C-alpha positions as CSV (number, residue, x, y, z in Angstrom):
1,X,-24.3,43.7,-8.1
2,X,-26.6,41.2,-6.1
3,X,-28.2,42.0,-2.9
4,X,-26.0,39.2,-1.2
5,X,-22.8,40.9,-2.6
6,X,-23.9,44.4,-1.4
7,X,-24.7,42.9,1.9
8,X,-21.3,41.4,2.2
9,X,-19.6,44.6,1.3
10,X,-21.9,46.5,3.7
11,X,-20.9,44.1,6.6
12,X,-17.3,44.2,5.9
13,X,-17.3,48.0,5.8
14,X,-19.4,48.1,9.0
15,X,-16.8,46.0,10.9
16,X,-13.9,48.1,9.6
17,X,-15.6,51.3,10.4
18,X,-16.5,50.0,13.8
19,X,-12.9,48.8,14.5
20,X,-11.4,52.2,13.4
21,X,-13.9,53.8,15.8
22,X,-13.0,51.6,18.5
23,X,-9.3,52.2,17.9
24,X,-10.0,55.9,18.1
25,X,-12.0,55.6,21.5
26,X,-9.3,53.3,23.0
27,X,-6.6,55.7,21.7
28,X,-8.3,58.7,23.2
29,X,-8.8,56.9,26.6
30,X,-5.2,55.7,26.6
31,X,-4.2,59.4,26.5
32,X,-6.7,60.6,29.0
33,X,-5.9,58.0,31.5
34,X,-2.0,58.7,31.1
35,X,-2.2,62.5,31.3
36,X,-5.6,63.4,33.2
37,X,-5.6,60.3,35.7
38,X,-1.6,59.7,35.7
39,X,-2.4,56.0,35.3
40,X,-2.2,53.5,32.3
41,X,-4.4,51.3,30.4
42,X,-2.2,48.3,30.3
43,X,-4.5,46.6,27.6
44,X,-5.0,49.5,25.3
45,X,-2.1,49.0,22.9
46,X,-2.7,45.3,22.5
47,X,-6.2,45.9,21.8
48,X,-5.6,48.6,19.0
49,X,-2.8,46.3,17.6
50,X,-5.1,43.3,17.1
51,X,-8.1,45.4,15.9
52,X,-5.8,46.7,13.2
53,X,-4.6,43.4,12.1
54,X,-8.5,42.3,11.8
55,X,-9.3,45.5,10.0
56,X,-6.7,45.2,7.4
57,X,-7.1,41.6,7.0
58,X,-11.0,41.9,6.4
59,X,-10.9,44.9,4.3
60,X,-8.2,44.0,1.8
61,X,-10.6,42.2,-0.6
62,X,-12.7,45.2,-0.9
63,X,-9.6,47.4,-1.5
64,X,-8.5,45.1,-4.2
65,X,-12.1,45.3,-5.9
66,X,-11.9,48.9,-5.8
67,X,-8.5,49.1,-7.5
68,X,-6.8,50.5,-4.5
69,X,-3.8,48.1,-4.2
70,X,-0.6,49.4,-5.4
71,X,0.3,48.0,-8.9
72,X,3.2,48.7,-11.2
73,X,1.2,48.4,-14.6
74,X,3.1,50.7,-16.8
75,X,4.4,47.8,-19.1
76,X,1.4,45.7,-19.0
77,X,-1.1,48.7,-19.7
78,X,0.8,49.2,-23.0
79,X,0.3,45.8,-24.4
80,X,-2.5,44.8,-26.8
81,X,-5.9,43.9,-25.0
82,X,-5.3,40.1,-25.5
83,X,-1.9,40.1,-24.3
84,X,-2.8,42.4,-21.4
85,X,-5.6,40.0,-20.4
86,X,-3.3,37.1,-20.5
87,X,-0.8,38.9,-18.2
88,X,-3.6,39.8,-15.8
89,X,-4.7,36.1,-15.7
90,X,-1.2,34.9,-15.0
91,X,-1.0,37.5,-12.1
92,X,-4.2,36.5,-10.9
93,X,-3.4,32.7,-10.9
94,X,0.1,33.6,-9.0
95,X,-1.9,35.7,-6.5
96,X,-4.3,32.8,-5.8
97,X,-1.4,30.2,-5.4
98,X,0.1,32.7,-2.9
99,X,-3.1,33.2,-1.1
100,X,-3.7,29.5,-0.9
101,X,-0.3,29.1,0.7
102,X,-1.0,31.8,3.1
103,X,-4.4,30.3,4.0
104,X,-3.0,27.0,4.6
105,X,0.0,28.0,6.8
106,X,-2.0,30.7,8.4
107,X,-4.7,28.2,9.6
108,X,-1.9,25.9,10.8
109,X,-0.2,28.8,12.7
110,X,-3.4,30.0,14.2
111,X,-4.2,26.4,15.3
112,X,-0.7,26.0,16.7
113,X,-1.2,29.0,19.0
114,X,-4.6,28.3,20.2
115,X,-3.3,27.5,23.7
116,X,-1.2,30.8,23.9
117,X,-2.9,33.8,25.4
118,X,-2.4,37.6,24.7
119,X,-0.4,39.2,27.5
120,X,-2.7,41.9,28.4
121,X,-6.1,40.8,26.9
122,X,-5.9,37.2,28.0
123,X,-7.5,36.1,24.8
124,X,-6.4,33.0,22.8
125,X,-3.9,34.0,20.2
126,X,-5.9,31.8,17.8
127,X,-8.4,34.7,17.4
128,X,-5.6,37.0,16.5
129,X,-4.1,34.8,14.1
130,X,-7.0,33.4,12.4
131,X,-7.4,36.8,10.8
132,X,-4.6,35.8,8.4
133,X,-6.7,32.9,7.2
134,X,-9.9,35.1,7.0
135,X,-7.9,37.8,5.0
136,X,-6.5,35.3,2.7
137,X,-9.7,33.7,1.9
138,X,-11.7,37.0,1.4
139,X,-8.7,38.5,-0.7
140,X,-8.8,35.3,-2.9
141,X,-12.4,35.4,-3.3
142,X,-12.1,39.1,-4.6
143,X,-9.2,38.1,-6.9
144,X,-11.1,35.3,-8.4
145,X,-14.3,37.1,-8.9
146,X,-12.6,40.3,-10.3
147,X,-9.9,38.7,-12.6
148,X,-11.1,35.2,-13.5
149,X,-14.9,35.9,-13.6
150,X,-15.0,39.5,-14.5
151,X,-17.4,40.5,-11.8
152,X,-17.4,42.3,-8.5
153,X,-15.1,45.0,-9.8
154,X,-16.2,48.3,-8.3
155,X,-15.5,51.6,-10.3
156,X,-14.8,54.6,-8.2
157,X,-14.2,58.0,-9.2
158,X,-11.1,59.7,-7.8
159,X,-11.3,63.4,-7.6
160,X,-8.1,64.0,-5.6
161,X,-5.9,64.6,-8.7
162,X,-7.8,68.0,-9.4
163,X,-7.8,69.2,-5.7
164,X,-4.4,70.6,-5.9
165,X,-5.2,72.7,-9.1
166,X,-8.4,74.1,-7.6
167,X,-6.6,75.2,-4.5
168,X,-4.3,77.6,-6.2
């Protein structure tokens, strides 16, 4: 993998980890304020919800490249290699069409809501909804690089299937 690609992956991972950390801190603050100070953080749930949207949309492409998306490949995996590749390319093309539609309408929707403000945070809803556009673009990048160009696929080893046997 190139340095640029590794830097991109590191930046997205850092963003996602920071977002999860922020959600943890805000959630903890929410509980402390509620039960210790007998008060409420009126903005906390909205902030956590919007952070979660951004985390999911930003990180979806990396999850795809790591093979962490749910897939029903029982029949496809039993096909001969050439036919399996054809089915994978058709699936990738369909995903890219769907993501292009999502990108188009997500951008239009974000632009239409630019004058609306979030109830508690007071930020433009554009900044919440543009996450749809970003997520669609990044996921399309990963689908194209993985399925069409055959690059950027990350292989990870999964040790979870042996844990149950080792615990016994």
